[in-house]
C-alpha positions as CSV (number, residue, x, y, z in Angstrom):
1,M,12.2,13.8,-18.7
2,S,11.4,16.0,-15.4
3,I,9.1,18.7,-14.8
4,E,9.4,21.7,-13.1
5,L,6.3,23.9,-12.2
6,G,7.8,25.7,-9.9
7,I,5.9,26.7,-6.2
8,F,2.5,25.0,-5.8
9,E,0.0,27.5,-5.5
10,A,-3.6,27.1,-4.5
11,M,-6.1,27.6,-7.7
12,S,-9.8,26.3,-8.7
13,F,-10.7,23.3,-10.7
14,E,-12.4,25.7,-13.2
15,A,-8.8,26.7,-14.4
16,F,-8.8,22.9,-15.7
17,A,-11.3,24.0,-18.7
18,L,-13.2,20.6,-17.2
19,N,-17.0,20.5,-18.4
20,K,-19.9,21.5,-16.4
21,Q,-20.8,18.1,-15.5
22,L,-17.5,17.4,-13.8
23,L,-17.3,20.5,-12.1
24,S,-20.7,20.3,-10.7
25,A,-19.7,17.0,-9.4
26,I,-16.6,18.4,-7.9
27,E,-18.7,20.9,-6.2
28,S,-21.2,18.6,-4.7
29,L,-18.2,16.3,-3.4
30,G,-16.8,19.4,-1.5
31,Y,-13.6,19.6,-3.2
32,Q,-12.5,23.3,-2.7
33,E,-9.2,23.3,-5.0
34,P,-7.0,20.7,-6.4
35,T,-4.2,19.4,-4.3
36,E,-0.5,19.2,-5.6
37,I,-0.4,16.2,-7.7
38,Q,-3.9,17.0,-9.4
39,Y,-2.7,20.8,-10.2
40,K,0.2,19.4,-12.0
41,T,-0.9,16.1,-13.5
42,I,-4.4,17.3,-14.8
43,P,-3.4,19.6,-17.6
44,L,-0.7,17.5,-18.8
45,A,-3.0,14.4,-18.9
46,L,-5.8,16.5,-20.8
47,A,-2.6,17.2,-23.4
48,G,-1.9,13.6,-24.0
49,H,1.5,13.3,-22.2
50,D,2.7,9.9,-20.6
51,I,3.0,10.5,-16.9
52,L,4.8,9.1,-14.4
53,G,3.7,10.3,-11.4
54,I,5.5,10.0,-7.8
55,A,3.4,10.7,-5.0
56,Q,2.5,9.3,-1.6
57,T,-0.7,8.3,-0.6
58,G,-3.4,10.3,0.6
59,T,-2.3,13.1,-1.9
60,G,-5.5,12.9,-4.4
61,K,-3.7,11.2,-7.3
62,T,-7.0,9.1,-8.0
63,A,-8.5,12.1,-9.0
64,A,-5.7,13.4,-10.9
65,Y,-5.9,10.7,-13.7
66,L,-10.0,10.2,-13.2
67,L,-10.8,13.8,-14.3
68,P,-8.8,13.6,-17.1
69,I,-10.5,10.4,-18.2
70,L,-13.8,11.6,-17.9
71,M,-13.3,15.0,-19.6
72,K,-12.1,13.1,-22.7
73,I,-14.5,10.0,-22.6
74,K,-17.2,12.3,-22.1
75,F,-20.0,10.2,-22.8
76,A,-21.1,6.6,-23.2
77,Q,-20.4,5.3,-26.9
78,G,-20.3,1.9,-28.0
79,T,-19.7,-1.1,-26.2
80,T,-16.2,-1.6,-25.7
81,P,-13.6,-0.2,-23.1
82,R,-11.5,3.1,-24.0
83,A,-10.1,3.6,-20.7
84,L,-8.3,0.8,-18.5
85,I,-7.4,1.4,-14.9
86,F,-5.1,-1.2,-13.2
87,V,-4.8,-1.9,-9.4
88,P,-3.5,-4.4,-7.3
89,T,-6.8,-5.4,-5.1
90,R,-10.3,-6.2,-5.2
91,E,-10.4,-3.3,-2.3
92,L,-8.9,-1.0,-4.6
93,T,-11.0,-1.7,-7.8
94,L,-13.8,-1.1,-5.9
95,Q,-12.8,2.1,-4.1
96,V,-11.3,3.4,-7.9
97,M,-14.9,2.6,-9.2
98,N,-17.1,4.6,-6.5
99,A,-14.7,7.4,-6.9
100,A,-14.7,7.3,-10.5
101,K,-18.6,7.1,-10.5
102,E,-18.9,9.7,-7.9
103,L,-17.2,12.4,-10.1
104,A,-18.9,10.8,-13.2
105,I,-22.4,11.1,-11.6
106,N,-23.8,13.9,-14.1
107,T,-22.7,12.0,-17.2
108,D,-24.2,8.6,-18.8
109,L,-20.7,6.8,-18.8
110,R,-20.4,3.2,-17.8
111,I,-17.9,2.2,-15.3
112,M,-17.1,-1.0,-13.9
113,A,-14.7,-3.1,-11.8
114,A,-13.4,-6.5,-12.9
115,Y,-11.6,-8.5,-9.8
116,G,-10.7,-12.1,-8.9
117,G,-12.1,-14.2,-5.8
118,V,-15.5,-14.3,-7.3
119,G,-17.3,-16.1,-10.5
120,M,-17.0,-13.8,-13.6
121,K,-20.7,-14.6,-14.9
122,S,-21.8,-10.7,-13.3
123,Q,-18.5,-9.0,-14.9
124,I,-19.3,-10.8,-18.1
125,E,-22.8,-9.7,-18.2
126,A,-21.8,-6.1,-17.5
127,L,-19.2,-6.1,-20.1
128,Q,-21.7,-7.7,-22.7
129,E,-24.1,-4.5,-21.8
130,G,-21.2,-2.1,-22.8
131,V,-18.4,-0.4,-20.6
132,D,-16.8,2.7,-21.3
133,I,-14.3,2.5,-18.2
134,I,-13.0,-0.7,-16.9
135,I,-11.0,-0.8,-13.5
136,A,-9.4,-4.4,-13.0
137,T,-6.8,-6.2,-11.1
138,P,-4.1,-7.7,-13.8
139,G,-5.1,-11.3,-13.6
140,R,-9.1,-11.0,-13.7
141,F,-8.4,-9.1,-17.2
142,M,-6.4,-11.6,-18.4
143,D,-8.9,-14.0,-17.0
144,L,-12.1,-12.1,-19.1
145,Y,-9.5,-11.1,-22.2
146,L,-8.4,-15.2,-22.7
147,A,-12.0,-16.0,-22.5
148,G,-12.9,-13.7,-25.1
149,E,-15.5,-11.6,-23.3
150,L,-13.4,-8.4,-23.2
151,K,-12.5,-6.3,-26.3
152,V,-9.4,-3.9,-26.3
153,K,-9.2,-2.6,-29.5
154,Q,-10.8,0.7,-28.5
155,I,-8.8,1.2,-25.3
156,T,-7.0,4.7,-25.7
157,T,-5.6,5.2,-22.3
158,M,-4.1,2.9,-19.6
159,V,-3.4,3.9,-16.0
160,L,-1.3,1.8,-13.7
161,D,-2.0,2.6,-10.0
162,E,0.1,1.5,-7.0
163,A,2.8,0.6,-9.2
164,D,5.3,-0.2,-6.4
165,R,2.6,-2.6,-5.0
166,M,1.8,-4.4,-8.3
167,M,5.7,-5.2,-8.3
168,D,5.5,-6.4,-4.9
169,M,2.8,-8.8,-5.5
170,G,4.4,-10.4,-8.6
171,F,2.1,-9.1,-11.4
172,M,5.0,-8.0,-13.9
173,P,4.5,-10.9,-16.0
174,Q,1.1,-10.3,-16.3
175,I,1.4,-6.7,-17.0
176,R,4.0,-7.9,-20.0
177,K,1.1,-9.8,-21.3
178,I,-1.4,-7.2,-21.1
179,L,0.5,-4.6,-22.9
180,E,1.2,-7.3,-25.4
181,V,-2.7,-7.5,-26.3
182,I,-4.0,-4.1,-25.9
183,P,-3.3,-1.3,-28.5
184,S,0.3,0.1,-28.8
185,K,-1.2,3.7,-29.6
186,R,-2.4,5.1,-26.4
187,Q,-1.9,7.4,-23.3
188,N,-0.3,6.0,-20.3
189,L,0.0,7.1,-16.7
190,L,2.1,5.4,-14.0
191,F,1.4,6.3,-10.3
192,S,3.5,5.1,-7.7
193,A,4.5,6.4,-3.9
194,T,7.9,4.7,-4.3
195,M,10.4,4.2,-7.2
196,P,12.1,0.4,-6.7
197,D,14.1,-1.0,-9.3
198,K,11.3,-3.1,-10.5
199,V,9.2,-0.1,-11.3
200,T,11.9,1.8,-12.8
201,V,12.0,-1.1,-15.3
202,L,8.4,-1.2,-15.6
203,T,8.4,2.5,-16.8
204,E,11.2,1.9,-19.0
205,E,9.2,-0.8,-21.0
206,F,5.9,1.0,-21.6
207,L,6.0,4.7,-20.9
208,E,6.9,6.8,-24.0
209,F,9.1,9.9,-23.0
210,P,7.1,10.4,-19.8
211,I,7.0,13.6,-17.8
212,R,8.0,13.0,-14.0
213,I,5.9,14.5,-11.7
214,E,7.3,14.4,-8.4
215,V,5.2,15.9,-5.5
216,T,7.3,14.5,-2.6
217,P,10.4,12.6,-2.3
218,P,9.7,9.1,-2.5
219,A,9.2,7.2,0.6
220,T,8.4,10.7,2.6
221,P,5.5,10.4,4.8
222,A,2.9,13.3,4.6
223,I,3.8,16.4,6.8
224,T,0.3,16.4,8.4
225,I,1.4,12.9,10.1
226,K,2.7,13.2,13.6
227,Q,5.1,10.3,14.1
228,M,6.4,8.6,17.8
229,A,7.4,5.6,18.8
230,Y,7.5,3.3,22.4
231,K,10.2,0.7,23.5
232,T,8.0,-2.5,24.4
233,P,10.1,-5.3,25.0
234,N,7.2,-8.0,24.3
235,I,4.2,-8.8,23.2
236,K,2.2,-9.0,26.5
237,T,3.7,-5.0,27.2
238,K,2.4,-3.7,23.7
239,I,-1.1,-5.3,24.6
240,N,-1.3,-3.8,28.0
241,L,0.1,-0.3,26.0
242,L,-2.4,-1.0,23.6
243,Q,-5.3,-1.2,26.0
244,Y,-4.2,2.1,28.1
245,L,-4.2,3.9,25.3
246,L,-7.6,2.7,24.0
247,D,-8.8,3.6,27.6
248,H,-7.2,7.0,28.2
249,H,-7.3,8.8,24.8
250,P,-10.4,9.4,23.3
251,E,-9.0,11.3,20.8
252,M,-8.2,8.1,19.0
253,N,-11.8,7.8,17.7
254,R,-10.5,5.9,14.2
255,I,-7.6,3.7,14.6
256,M,-6.1,1.2,12.1
257,V,-4.0,-1.2,14.0
258,F,-1.2,-3.0,11.9
259,A,0.1,-6.3,12.7
260,R,2.8,-8.7,11.0
261,T,1.4,-11.6,10.7
262,K,-2.4,-13.1,10.4
263,Q,-2.0,-15.1,13.8
264,T,-1.0,-11.5,15.4
265,A,-4.0,-9.7,14.0
266,E,-6.3,-12.1,15.2
267,N,-4.8,-12.3,18.7
268,I,-4.8,-8.6,19.2
269,F,-8.6,-8.9,17.8
270,K,-9.7,-11.4,20.2
271,Y,-8.2,-9.6,23.3
272,I,-9.5,-6.1,22.4
273,K,-12.7,-7.8,22.0
274,R,-12.7,-9.6,25.2
275,K,-11.2,-6.8,27.5
276,T,-12.9,-3.9,26.3
277,E,-16.4,-2.8,25.0
278,E,-14.6,-1.5,21.8
279,E,-16.6,-2.5,18.2
280,V,-13.6,-3.9,16.7
281,R,-13.0,-5.9,13.4
282,V,-10.2,-7.7,11.9
283,I,-9.0,-8.1,8.3
284,H,-6.2,-10.4,6.7
285,A,-5.7,-12.8,4.1
286,N,-7.6,-15.5,5.2
287,K,-10.7,-13.4,5.7
288,G,-13.4,-14.1,2.7
289,Q,-13.6,-11.1,0.5
290,N,-17.4,-10.5,1.7
291,T,-15.9,-10.3,5.4
292,R,-13.0,-7.8,4.6
293,L,-15.3,-5.4,2.5
294,N,-18.0,-5.3,5.3
295,A,-15.2,-4.7,7.9
296,M,-13.9,-1.7,6.1
297,D,-17.5,-0.3,5.1
298,D,-18.4,-0.6,8.8
299,F,-14.7,1.2,9.7
300,R,-15.2,4.0,6.9
301,E,-19.0,4.8,8.3
302,G,-17.6,5.3,11.8
303,N,-19.6,2.1,13.0
304,I,-16.4,0.8,14.8
305,R,-13.4,2.6,16.6
306,V,-10.7,-0.1,15.8
307,L,-9.6,-2.1,12.6
308,V,-6.8,-4.4,13.4
309,T,-5.3,-5.6,10.2
310,T,-2.0,-6.9,8.5
311,D,-0.3,-5.0,5.5
312,V,-3.5,-6.3,3.4
313,T,-5.0,-3.1,3.5
314,A,-1.7,-0.8,4.1
315,R,-1.4,0.5,0.5
316,G,-4.5,2.5,-1.6
317,I,-7.3,2.3,0.6
318,D,-8.9,5.5,1.4
319,I,-10.6,6.2,4.3
320,S,-10.9,9.9,5.5
321,E,-10.6,10.9,9.3
322,V,-8.5,8.3,10.4
323,S,-7.1,9.5,13.6
324,H,-4.2,7.4,14.5
325,V,-2.2,4.2,12.9
326,V,-0.9,1.8,15.5
327,N,2.0,0.1,14.2
328,F,1.7,-3.0,16.8
329,D,4.8,-4.8,14.8
330,V,7.5,-2.7,13.2
331,P,7.3,-3.5,9.3
332,V,10.4,-5.2,8.1
333,V,9.4,-4.1,4.3
334,Y,10.5,-0.5,5.0
335,D,8.3,1.0,2.4
336,D,5.6,-0.5,4.3
337,Y,6.0,1.9,7.0
338,V,4.9,4.7,4.6
339,H,1.9,2.9,3.4
340,R,1.0,1.9,6.8
341,I,0.8,5.6,8.2
342,G,-0.3,7.1,4.9
343,R,-3.9,5.8,6.1
344,T,-3.8,8.8,8.7
345,G,-3.0,12.7,7.9
346,R,-5.0,12.4,4.6
347,A,-6.8,15.0,2.6
348,G,-4.8,18.0,4.4
349,L,-6.2,16.8,7.9
350,S,-3.7,15.8,10.8
351,G,-2.9,12.1,11.8
352,M,-0.8,10.2,14.2
353,A,1.4,7.3,14.2
354,V,2.3,5.3,17.1
355,S,5.2,2.2,16.8
356,F,5.6,-0.5,19.3
357,A,9.1,-1.7,19.3
358,N,10.7,-4.4,20.8
359,H,14.5,-4.8,20.8
360,A,15.0,-6.5,17.3
361,E,12.3,-3.9,16.0
362,I,14.3,-0.8,17.1
363,W,16.8,-1.8,14.7
364,H,14.3,-1.7,11.6
365,L,13.0,1.7,12.9
366,E,16.5,3.1,12.4
367,R,16.5,2.0,8.8
368,I,13.0,3.4,8.5
369,E,14.5,6.6,9.4
370,K,17.3,6.5,7.1
371,L,14.5,5.6,4.6
372,I,12.1,8.6,5.5
373,R,15.0,11.0,6.2
374,M,13.4,12.2,9.6
375,Q,13.6,11.1,13.4
376,I,10.9,9.3,15.1
377,P,11.2,10.2,18.8
378,F,10.5,7.9,21.5
379,L,8.0,8.5,24.3
380,E,8.5,7.0,27.9
381,I,5.8,4.1,28.5
382,P,2.9,5.7,30.9
383,K,3.8,4.4,34.4
384,E,0.3,2.7,34.7
385,V,1.3,0.5,31.9
386,V,2.5,-2.9,33.4
387,I,5.7,-3.8,31.5
388,E,5.7,-7.6,31.5
389,E,8.8,-10.1,31.4
390,T,9.8,-11.2,27.9
391,P,9.8,-15.2,28.0
392,F,12.7,-16.8,26.8
393,E,11.4,-17.9,23.5
394,E,10.6,-14.4,22.5
395,R,13.7,-13.3,23.5
396,Q,15.6,-15.8,21.4
397,E,13.3,-14.6,18.4
398,Q,14.3,-11.4,18.9
399,A,18.4,-12.1,19.1
400,K,17.4,-14.1,15.7
401,E,16.1,-11.4,14.2
402,I,19.2,-8.8,15.2
403,D,21.4,-11.7,13.9
404,A,19.6,-11.6,10.3
405,I,19.7,-8.3,10.2
406,K,23.2,-7.8,10.8
407,K,24.1,-11.0,8.4
408,K,22.4,-9.2,6.0
409,E,24.4,-6.1,6.0
410,D,27.6,-7.7,6.9
411,P,27.3,-11.3,5.0
412,D,30.6,-12.4,7.0
413,F,28.8,-11.7,10.4
414,Q,28.3,-15.0,12.3
415,G,26.4,-13.9,15.1
416,A,25.0,-15.8,18.1
417,F,23.0,-18.5,16.1
418,H,25.8,-19.4,13.7
419,E,26.4,-23.2,13.5
420,K,29.4,-23.9,15.8
421,K,31.5,-27.3,15.7
422,N,31.9,-29.2,18.6
423,P,35.6,-29.4,19.4
424,I,35.9,-33.2,19.9
425,K,34.3,-33.4,16.5
426,K,36.8,-31.0,14.9
427,A,39.9,-32.5,16.2
428,K,38.4,-35.8,15.0
429,E,38.0,-34.3,11.5
430,K,41.6,-33.1,11.3
431,D,42.8,-36.6,12.3
432,R,40.7,-38.5,9.3
433,R,42.2,-35.9,6.8
434,R,45.7,-36.5,8.1
435,T,45.2,-40.3,7.6
436,T,43.7,-39.9,4.2
437,Q,46.8,-37.7,3.3
438,R,49.2,-40.1,4.6
439,R,47.5,-42.9,2.8
440,K,47.7,-40.9,-0.1
441,R,51.7,-40.4,0.0
442,G,51.9,-44.1,0.9
443,R,50.5,-45.0,-2.7
């Protein structure tokens, strides 16, 4: 089922008939008018409909589902949760919890985050004191439920946020188990930036006659983001270009640099720290939770200019006023490109996304252009940037990557690195087959 609401028109939050407590919080947070996803979602959510929301990152979808939940629950009651919000990562649970507490500041609602990577003791104590809304990762939710510490009978609303990311992270089995234990009579809201097949299957399993709300085509970057790219033949040239941009562009005042691997992220971090006077932090999966959270807080508060990271922070992390995103490596999962650059250009602000692409990565960029239905212009590398010679091993890796892309598109493609038989060995095998055939005929 789809919905057509016509052209989005600016309106005020008062039009949603929210209570004074929420309107006062909205005003104190400085929100002037609802975004398109909020305008289309909030009335339907308040009316109790199941919703399938397709909205790119930075469009305000968190408040689109939080405000109806806060309005319906209104005040603290009992000890067990009545609303359940699932997100894929610890960072997102804390971010959504903070957003919920800001909106609920004039109420007595009890809101908690439940996530893995830490002991359950403090989370169990919070549950025992009483909780109205719980924001959780699927794994930790099941841990608490199986331990007998989380009662689910009063849950009337469930939200799945960043559904595409959850499917990428393999949460489908856990979500299915959760759907078996929570009440079947409930309101469901699912939000996703893209609609891959796995998310489509998920919506069919637990949404009942959902109203589909799509504010932009799936996998389309925000119009506030200006995109560009440089042809950079190797890693050393990428490093030289990054340093040049940092030194000569002061308007790049809050930058996220995305790398494909943990090792590359570490190397970029060490280089910037050694060669420049910039405050810089690095985040990847090998970093402890506290280190990652502290780095995010420092970056959010403007204490550091550069945050180097892998795709662990590509989705859902809301940091305002990120001026630039730099794709040091072009992602090979093309949806991740949209999520990466969505860290900038948020909440109506303008932003810039810069990609460094070697010979192999240009192939990936061409396919990303097809996905996002727009062309990414290439700029000339400034003359001051030293273009290094590409080492043999790096050239070989790029050639192998191109072969892998071509092989994926054409299974019959052999490429430069397919296994070739030695002609002498091939002749010997042919003679061996002939001898075997003669022996069989002689029998």
